[in-house]
C-alpha positions as CSV (number, residue, x, y, z in Angstrom):
1,M,24.6,6.1,2.4
2,E,24.4,9.7,1.9
3,K,23.3,10.3,-1.4
4,P,25.2,13.4,-3.0
5,R,23.4,16.8,-3.7
6,E,22.6,16.5,-7.3
7,Y,20.7,13.3,-7.5
8,N,18.0,11.9,-9.5
9,A,16.3,9.0,-9.2
10,A,15.8,8.1,-12.5
11,T,19.7,7.6,-12.6
12,E,20.1,5.1,-9.3
13,M,17.0,2.9,-10.2
14,V,17.1,2.6,-13.9
15,D,20.4,3.6,-15.5
16,R,22.6,2.3,-12.5
17,N,21.2,-1.3,-13.7
18,V,22.3,-0.9,-17.1
19,E,25.8,0.5,-16.0
20,R,26.0,-3.4,-14.0
21,G,25.5,-5.1,-17.1
22,Y,21.7,-5.9,-16.6
23,G,20.5,-4.1,-19.4
24,A,18.6,-7.2,-21.2
25,K,17.7,-8.2,-18.1
26,P,13.6,-8.6,-17.6
27,A,12.5,-5.3,-15.8
28,F,9.1,-5.7,-15.5
29,V,6.7,-8.6,-17.0
30,D,2.7,-8.3,-17.5
31,P,0.5,-10.5,-19.0
32,E,1.3,-9.6,-22.5
33,R,4.4,-7.9,-22.4
34,T,8.2,-7.9,-21.6
35,L,10.3,-4.7,-20.9
36,S,14.3,-5.0,-19.8
37,Y,15.9,-2.5,-18.0
38,S,17.5,-1.2,-20.8
39,D,14.1,-1.2,-22.7
40,L,13.0,0.9,-19.6
41,Q,15.7,3.1,-20.0
42,T,15.3,4.2,-23.4
43,A,11.6,4.0,-22.6
44,S,11.9,7.0,-20.3
45,N,13.9,8.5,-22.1
46,R,11.2,9.0,-24.7
47,V,8.8,9.9,-22.2
48,A,11.1,12.4,-20.7
49,N,10.8,13.6,-24.1
50,L,7.3,14.0,-25.0
51,L,6.3,15.6,-21.6
52,T,8.7,18.3,-22.1
53,G,8.1,18.8,-25.8
54,L,4.2,19.2,-24.5
55,G,5.7,22.2,-22.8
56,I,5.7,20.4,-19.2
57,R,8.5,22.4,-17.5
58,R,10.5,20.8,-14.1
59,E,8.6,20.4,-11.1
60,A,4.9,20.5,-13.3
61,R,3.0,17.8,-12.4
62,V,1.3,15.0,-14.5
63,A,-1.3,12.4,-13.1
64,V,-1.1,9.0,-13.9
65,L,-3.8,7.4,-13.7
66,M,-3.0,3.8,-15.0
67,L,-3.3,0.1,-14.8
68,D,-0.5,-1.8,-13.9
69,N,1.7,-2.6,-16.7
70,V,5.4,-2.3,-18.1
71,D,3.8,1.4,-19.6
72,Y,3.5,2.2,-15.7
73,P,7.1,2.4,-15.1
74,S,8.1,3.9,-18.1
75,V,5.7,7.1,-17.5
76,F,6.2,7.1,-13.4
77,W,10.5,7.2,-14.2
78,G,10.3,9.0,-17.8
79,A,8.3,12.0,-15.7
80,I,11.3,11.8,-12.6
81,R,13.9,11.9,-15.4
82,A,12.8,15.3,-16.3
83,G,12.6,16.6,-13.3
84,I,8.5,16.6,-13.8
85,V,6.6,15.3,-10.9
86,P,4.1,12.2,-11.2
87,V,1.0,11.9,-9.1
88,C,0.1,8.6,-8.8
89,L,-4.1,8.1,-8.9
90,N,-5.6,5.1,-7.2
91,T,-7.4,3.5,-10.0
92,L,-10.7,2.5,-8.3
93,L,-12.5,5.7,-7.5
94,T,-15.0,7.5,-9.1
95,T,-15.7,10.5,-11.2
96,E,-15.9,12.9,-8.6
97,Q,-13.2,11.5,-6.6
98,Y,-10.6,11.8,-9.3
99,R,-11.8,15.6,-9.8
100,Y,-11.0,16.3,-6.7
101,M,-7.6,14.8,-6.7
102,L,-6.9,16.4,-10.3
103,C,-8.1,20.1,-9.4
104,D,-6.1,19.8,-6.3
105,S,-2.7,18.8,-7.4
106,R,-3.2,20.7,-10.7
107,A,-2.1,18.5,-12.9
108,Q,-1.0,20.0,-16.7
109,A,-1.3,16.2,-18.0
110,L,-2.7,13.4,-17.6
111,V,-1.7,9.7,-18.8
112,V,-4.6,7.4,-18.4
113,S,-5.5,3.5,-19.3
114,A,-7.9,3.3,-22.1
115,P,-10.2,1.3,-19.6
116,L,-10.3,3.8,-17.1
117,L,-10.9,6.4,-19.3
118,P,-14.7,6.8,-19.4
119,V,-14.4,7.5,-15.7
120,V,-12.7,10.7,-15.8
121,A,-13.8,11.4,-19.2
122,P,-16.9,13.4,-18.2
123,L,-14.6,16.2,-16.1
124,L,-11.8,16.4,-19.1
125,K,-13.2,19.4,-20.7
126,E,-13.5,21.3,-17.1
127,L,-10.0,20.7,-15.0
128,P,-8.2,24.7,-15.9
129,D,-5.1,23.2,-14.9
130,L,-4.9,20.2,-17.4
131,E,-3.6,20.9,-20.7
132,H,-2.7,17.0,-22.2
133,V,-4.4,13.9,-21.9
134,I,-2.6,11.0,-23.0
135,V,-4.6,7.6,-23.2
136,D,-2.3,4.2,-23.2
137,G,-3.6,1.5,-25.7
138,G,-7.4,1.5,-26.7
139,E,-8.9,2.5,-30.3
140,D,-10.2,5.9,-29.5
141,D,-8.9,8.3,-31.1
142,T,-9.9,11.3,-29.3
143,Y,-6.7,11.8,-27.4
144,P,-3.4,11.1,-28.6
145,D,-1.9,7.8,-28.0
146,L,0.9,6.8,-25.7
147,H,2.7,4.4,-27.6
148,D,2.6,6.9,-30.7
149,L,3.8,9.8,-28.8
150,M,6.6,7.9,-27.7
151,Q,7.4,6.2,-30.7
152,A,7.8,9.9,-32.4
153,A,10.3,10.6,-29.4
154,D,14.0,10.5,-29.1
155,T,15.7,8.2,-27.6
156,G,18.0,10.2,-25.9
157,F,17.8,12.4,-23.3
158,E,20.1,14.4,-20.5
159,T,18.6,13.8,-16.9
160,A,17.4,16.5,-15.2
161,P,19.7,17.7,-12.4
162,T,17.5,17.6,-10.1
163,S,18.5,18.0,-5.7
164,S,18.3,15.1,-3.3
165,D,15.7,16.9,-1.2
166,E,13.2,17.8,-4.2
167,T,9.9,16.6,-4.6
168,A,9.9,13.8,-6.8
169,F,6.2,12.1,-7.2
170,W,3.3,12.1,-5.2
171,L,0.7,9.4,-3.7
172,Y,-2.3,10.2,-2.3
173,S,-3.3,8.7,0.9
174,S,-5.9,6.0,0.9
175,G,-8.6,7.8,2.7
176,S,-9.2,5.0,5.3
177,T,-10.7,7.8,7.4
178,G,-11.3,10.6,5.3
179,A,-10.2,12.8,2.1
180,P,-7.2,11.3,0.8
181,K,-4.4,13.7,1.2
182,G,-1.5,14.4,-1.3
183,V,2.5,13.3,0.1
184,R,5.2,14.4,-1.3
185,H,8.1,12.2,-1.5
186,V,11.6,13.3,-2.5
187,H,14.2,11.9,-4.8
188,T,16.3,9.5,-2.3
189,S,13.0,8.4,-1.0
190,P,13.1,5.1,-3.0
191,A,16.6,4.2,-2.1
192,Y,16.3,4.6,1.5
193,V,13.2,2.4,1.0
194,A,15.5,-0.6,-0.6
195,D,18.5,0.1,1.2
196,N,16.8,-0.4,4.3
197,Y,14.1,-2.6,4.3
198,G,14.4,-4.3,0.9
199,K,18.0,-5.2,2.0
200,H,18.2,-5.4,5.9
201,V,15.0,-7.1,6.4
202,L,14.2,-9.1,2.8
203,G,17.8,-9.6,2.0
204,I,16.6,-8.5,-1.9
205,R,18.5,-10.1,-4.2
206,H,19.3,-10.1,-7.7
207,D,17.6,-13.2,-8.8
208,D,14.4,-12.4,-7.0
209,I,11.3,-12.4,-8.7
210,C,8.9,-10.0,-6.9
211,F,5.3,-10.0,-7.4
212,S,2.6,-7.6,-5.4
213,A,-0.6,-7.6,-5.3
214,A,-0.7,-4.3,-3.7
215,K,-0.6,-1.5,-7.1
216,L,1.7,0.8,-7.9
217,F,-0.5,3.8,-7.2
218,F,-0.2,2.5,-3.4
219,A,3.1,3.2,-1.4
220,Y,3.6,-0.3,-0.5
221,G,2.7,-1.6,-4.1
222,L,5.4,1.2,-5.3
223,G,8.2,-0.1,-3.2
224,A,7.5,-3.7,-3.4
225,S,7.1,-3.4,-7.2
226,M,9.6,-0.8,-8.1
227,A,12.0,0.4,-5.6
228,I,13.2,-2.7,-3.9
229,P,13.4,-5.0,-7.1
230,M,14.8,-2.2,-9.1
231,S,18.0,-1.1,-6.9
232,V,19.3,-5.0,-7.1
233,G,18.0,-5.3,-11.1
234,A,15.6,-7.7,-9.9
235,T,12.3,-8.6,-12.2
236,T,8.9,-7.9,-11.0
237,V,5.9,-9.5,-12.3
238,L,3.0,-6.6,-13.2
239,L,-1.1,-7.4,-12.8
240,P,-3.3,-4.9,-14.8
241,D,-6.4,-7.3,-13.2
242,R,-7.6,-7.5,-9.9
243,P,-5.7,-9.6,-7.6
244,T,-8.3,-12.0,-6.6
245,P,-7.2,-15.5,-5.1
246,A,-7.7,-17.2,-8.5
247,A,-5.6,-14.7,-10.3
248,V,-3.1,-14.7,-7.9
249,M,-2.6,-17.8,-7.9
250,A,-2.0,-17.9,-11.6
251,V,0.7,-15.7,-11.3
252,F,2.4,-18.1,-8.9
253,K,2.4,-21.0,-11.6
254,T,3.5,-19.0,-14.6
255,F,6.1,-16.9,-13.2
256,Q,7.3,-18.5,-10.1
257,P,7.9,-15.0,-8.0
258,T,10.2,-15.8,-5.0
259,L,8.9,-12.7,-3.4
260,F,5.3,-11.8,-2.7
261,F,3.5,-8.8,-1.4
262,G,0.1,-9.1,0.3
263,V,-2.8,-7.9,2.2
264,P,-4.2,-9.8,5.1
265,T,-7.5,-9.6,3.9
266,L,-6.2,-11.0,0.9
267,Y,-4.7,-14.0,2.2
268,A,-7.0,-14.6,4.3
269,A,-9.3,-14.7,0.6
270,M,-6.8,-16.6,-0.6
271,L,-7.0,-19.3,2.1
272,A,-10.8,-19.9,1.3
273,H,-10.0,-20.8,-2.1
274,P,-10.0,-24.1,-3.2
275,S,-6.7,-23.2,-5.6
276,C,-4.5,-22.0,-2.4
277,T,-2.5,-25.0,-2.2
278,R,1.4,-25.7,-2.6
279,E,1.1,-27.9,-5.5
280,N,-0.5,-25.1,-7.7
281,G,2.8,-22.5,-8.1
282,S,4.0,-21.3,-4.7
283,D,6.8,-24.1,-4.9
284,G,9.1,-20.6,-5.7
285,L,8.5,-18.7,-2.9
286,R,11.2,-17.8,-0.9
287,L,9.4,-15.1,1.5
288,C,5.3,-13.7,1.7
289,I,5.2,-10.3,3.1
290,S,2.0,-8.5,4.5
291,A,1.4,-5.0,5.7
292,G,-1.4,-2.4,5.0
293,E,-3.4,-4.0,8.2
294,A,-1.9,-5.8,11.0
295,L,-2.2,-9.9,9.8
296,P,-4.2,-11.5,12.0
297,E,-2.0,-14.5,14.0
298,D,-4.3,-17.4,12.5
299,V,-4.0,-16.2,9.2
300,G,-0.5,-15.8,9.6
301,R,-0.2,-19.5,10.9
302,T,-2.3,-21.0,8.7
303,W,-0.9,-20.1,5.8
304,Q,2.5,-20.8,7.1
305,S,1.2,-24.3,7.2
306,R,-0.4,-24.7,4.4
307,M,2.0,-23.1,1.8
308,G,5.2,-24.1,3.6
309,V,6.4,-20.3,4.1
310,G,6.1,-17.8,6.6
311,I,4.5,-14.1,6.0
312,L,6.4,-11.1,7.3
313,D,3.7,-9.1,8.6
314,G,5.0,-4.8,8.7
315,I,3.5,-1.8,9.0
316,G,4.3,1.3,6.6
317,S,2.2,4.3,5.2
318,T,1.8,6.8,2.7
319,E,3.6,9.1,4.6
320,M,6.7,6.9,5.1
321,L,6.3,5.3,1.8
322,H,6.8,1.7,2.6
323,V,7.4,-0.6,5.7
324,F,9.0,0.6,8.7
325,L,9.0,-1.8,11.3
326,S,8.4,-5.9,10.5
327,N,8.9,-9.4,11.4
328,R,12.1,-10.7,10.1
329,P,12.6,-14.2,7.7
330,D,15.0,-15.7,10.5
331,D,12.1,-13.8,13.4
332,I,8.7,-14.0,12.9
333,R,6.3,-13.8,16.1
334,Y,2.8,-14.0,14.6
335,G,0.6,-11.9,16.2
336,T,3.1,-9.1,16.2
337,T,4.5,-6.5,13.6
338,G,8.1,-7.2,15.2
339,R,11.0,-5.3,16.2
340,E,12.5,-2.3,14.9
341,F,15.1,-2.6,12.6
342,P,18.3,-0.4,11.0
343,G,17.2,2.9,9.2
344,Y,14.2,4.2,11.3
345,R,13.5,4.8,14.8
346,L,10.1,4.2,17.2
347,R,9.0,5.9,20.1
348,L,5.5,4.9,21.5
349,V,3.7,8.6,23.2
350,D,0.5,9.2,25.8
351,G,-1.9,11.8,24.5
352,D,0.6,14.4,26.0
353,G,3.6,13.1,24.1
354,N,5.4,11.7,26.2
355,D,7.4,8.5,26.1
356,V,5.3,5.5,27.4
357,G,6.9,2.1,29.0
358,N,7.1,-1.2,28.0
359,G,3.5,-2.8,27.9
360,E,1.7,0.4,28.1
361,L,-0.6,1.6,25.4
362,G,0.7,4.7,23.2
363,E,0.6,6.2,19.7
364,L,3.6,4.6,17.3
365,L,5.9,7.7,16.4
366,V,9.0,6.8,13.6
367,S,12.1,8.7,12.6
368,G,13.7,7.7,9.0
369,G,15.1,9.0,6.1
370,S,11.8,8.4,3.4
371,A,9.4,10.7,5.6
372,G,7.2,12.5,3.2
373,D,8.2,16.1,2.8
374,G,4.7,16.7,4.4
375,Y,1.1,17.0,2.6
376,W,0.0,19.0,-0.5
377,N,-1.8,22.9,0.8
378,Q,-2.6,20.9,4.0
379,R,-0.2,22.7,6.6
380,A,-2.6,22.4,9.8
381,K,-2.4,18.1,9.1
382,S,1.4,18.6,8.1
383,R,2.4,20.0,11.0
384,A,0.3,17.6,13.3
385,T,1.9,14.9,11.4
386,F,5.2,15.5,10.5
387,A,6.5,16.7,13.8
388,G,10.4,17.4,13.4
389,E,11.9,14.8,12.5
390,W,9.3,12.5,14.4
391,T,6.0,11.6,11.6
392,H,2.7,10.8,13.8
393,T,1.3,7.2,12.4
394,G,-2.5,7.7,14.2
395,D,-1.0,3.6,15.3
396,K,-2.1,2.7,18.8
397,Y,0.4,0.2,19.8
398,T,1.7,-1.4,23.0
399,R,5.6,-2.8,22.9
400,D,6.8,-5.9,25.2
401,D,10.1,-6.3,27.1
402,E,11.6,-8.1,24.2
403,G,10.9,-4.8,21.9
404,Y,8.2,-6.7,19.9
405,Y,5.5,-4.5,19.1
406,Y,1.5,-5.7,19.6
407,Y,-1.1,-3.9,17.0
408,A,-3.8,-2.1,19.1
409,G,-5.8,0.0,16.2
410,R,-6.0,3.4,14.8
411,T,-6.2,5.8,17.4
412,D,-10.0,6.7,15.8
413,D,-10.7,3.1,16.3
414,M,-10.3,2.4,20.1
415,F,-12.6,2.9,22.5
416,K,-13.7,1.9,25.8
417,V,-16.2,-0.6,27.3
418,S,-16.4,-0.5,31.0
419,G,-13.7,2.2,31.4
420,R,-11.0,-0.2,29.9
421,W,-9.6,-0.1,26.5
422,V,-10.7,-2.2,23.5
423,S,-8.7,-3.0,20.7
424,P,-10.7,-3.4,17.4
425,F,-8.2,-5.5,16.2
426,E,-7.4,-7.6,19.3
427,V,-11.3,-8.8,19.0
428,E,-11.4,-9.2,14.8
429,Q,-8.3,-11.6,15.3
430,A,-10.1,-13.6,18.0
431,L,-13.3,-13.5,15.2
432,V,-11.3,-14.9,12.5
433,S,-9.6,-17.6,14.9
434,H,-12.3,-19.4,14.2
435,P,-13.5,-21.9,11.3
436,S,-16.3,-19.9,10.2
437,V,-15.5,-16.3,9.7
438,I,-13.0,-15.1,6.9
439,E,-13.1,-11.6,8.0
440,A,-14.3,-9.3,10.7
441,A,-14.3,-5.6,11.3
442,V,-15.5,-4.6,15.2
443,V,-16.8,-1.1,16.0
444,A,-18.3,0.9,18.8
445,Q,-21.9,0.9,19.2
446,E,-24.3,2.4,22.1
447,D,-27.0,0.3,24.1
448,D,-30.2,1.1,25.0
449,E,-28.7,2.8,28.3
450,G,-25.9,4.7,26.1
451,L,-23.3,2.8,27.0
452,V,-20.7,1.9,24.6
453,K,-20.2,-2.0,23.3
454,P,-18.5,-3.5,20.3
455,K,-20.2,-4.7,17.4
456,A,-18.8,-6.8,14.8
457,F,-19.7,-7.0,10.8
458,V,-18.4,-10.5,10.0
459,V,-18.1,-12.3,6.6
460,L,-18.5,-15.6,6.9
461,V,-17.2,-19.1,5.1
462,E,-20.8,-20.5,3.9
463,Q,-24.4,-19.7,5.4
464,A,-24.5,-20.9,8.7
465,D,-27.6,-20.9,11.6
466,T,-26.7,-17.8,12.2
467,E,-28.4,-17.2,15.5
468,S,-26.5,-20.0,16.9
469,L,-23.2,-19.4,15.6
470,F,-23.4,-15.6,17.1
471,E,-23.7,-17.0,20.6
472,I,-20.7,-19.4,19.7
473,L,-18.7,-16.8,18.6
474,K,-19.9,-14.2,21.2
475,N,-18.1,-17.1,23.8
476,H,-15.5,-17.8,21.8
477,V,-14.2,-14.3,21.8
478,K,-14.9,-13.9,25.7
479,E,-12.5,-17.2,26.1
480,A,-9.7,-15.5,23.7
481,V,-9.7,-12.0,24.9
482,G,-11.7,-11.3,27.8
483,V,-15.4,-11.2,28.9
484,W,-16.0,-7.4,28.4
485,K,-14.8,-7.3,24.7
486,Y,-17.1,-10.0,23.2
487,P,-19.6,-8.3,21.0
488,R,-23.2,-7.8,21.8
489,W,-24.1,-7.5,18.3
490,I,-22.9,-9.5,15.5
491,E,-23.9,-8.9,11.7
492,V,-23.3,-10.8,8.4
493,A,-21.7,-9.1,5.5
494,D,-21.0,-10.0,2.2
495,D,-18.3,-7.7,2.2
496,L,-16.6,-5.1,4.6
497,P,-15.8,-1.8,2.7
498,K,-12.4,-1.6,1.7
499,T,-9.8,1.4,0.3
500,A,-8.5,0.4,-2.9
501,T,-5.5,-0.9,-0.7
502,G,-7.7,-3.3,1.5
503,K,-7.7,-1.9,4.5
504,I,-11.2,-1.8,6.1
505,Q,-12.8,1.5,6.5
506,R,-14.1,0.9,9.7
507,F,-15.6,4.9,10.0
508,R,-18.4,3.3,7.3
509,L,-19.0,0.8,9.3
510,R,-19.5,3.4,12.4
511,E,-22.2,5.6,9.8
512,L,-24.2,2.1,9.1
513,S,-24.3,1.3,13.1
514,A,-25.2,4.9,13.6
515,G,-28.0,4.8,10.7
516,D,-29.2,2.0,12.3
517,Q,-30.4,3.3,15.2
518,T,-31.9,6.6,14.3
């Protein structure tokens, strides 16, 4: 639906739920507290007042480095209400990575959860643009406390008359292929995600309880925990801790979510965990969703068989804010990323930008109203990615005659063996379909003759006779996907390098393999 020119996302996502009569309904629940929609409206007003009271003006940036608790949405929507731009930061980075993002964004204020303060503390007096540091929780009185400041602020605030095309918030790309980039999203983007994916695909309902293992700083988590449930006045469960299989199952049992948003590596890890049974709390689930990376077919089928609920595999990106291609509840085809749905248009193109036919490999391009407004201070990369109405995803796909899309891999991850393209994901799917393998990642490596061949890194269910297992796995891949695609080398790993959003960082494995050869 077309939004008016004067439009503030906080009005749509927060105030409208109070107007609908949902004020007393829980909007957010964490292990310690519950925040109703009326509470959220008041809290976001207080945050807007405290930020403007510090002299922070419209369009300035406020960095948000917070764990997932009920204070996060108060800060996020409070900044947006004031026309101030929250910059959501990954909570699992290093001091130097935060230095880069805080300098790059020129944030005037930082709101940080107390457990994360030690990581950024060495930087805070070195950043010329950073004028205010506010700490959420803890007992350190070096910096002002968020709750104290909110309590002292007024409960009423006149929402800034922002434009529908004005930047509302930033998200940094996950850095799975290099340095992160600040993606600027406009005020209408959250509602666009909810109106299309949330309603057309998920059928989001007022009585749904949403739980996302993906955190709020991640585009997938922001849409799953805020944009989609808030569009209908649903409830969201927030988990400040790491989403381990045991922690996720505990949330299932305690809060009985109806929609669960996970990533493939977590689904695989949960299936390997003894607590992952239907009897342990999944009775309330009506849908499970997967994004971040392509879901291996075997993982999807095993989950549905054991837990009694299917997984909708989809693909989204920081640049598009959320999922733009997906399976649907009445149309799950494991091994595919589903079909196009209303609100988004898709193309597959070759290296020259020409459309390719069904069955041919091409890069996936997407057009939709949730596309970012470009990267901050990255003009060349913005022009290469946001090409008019089409956004380049960097993902390789094929499409069949029925319109289903099959993931092949990232453009940077694809390689040729004996003149034929190899999709690392296809080989990885074959490996994880073996009962001994939990996770797998495949990269290109040169043999002694300088020819490129696949190399696999695997995480095993338990220790095994690797020499005999490696031969079994090689033959397993040959039979599943083709003789030339089998990994010539297999290396056991305790874990695979991933971004905080669960994406496997294959470029780090390529660096590791290159180091092994020198």
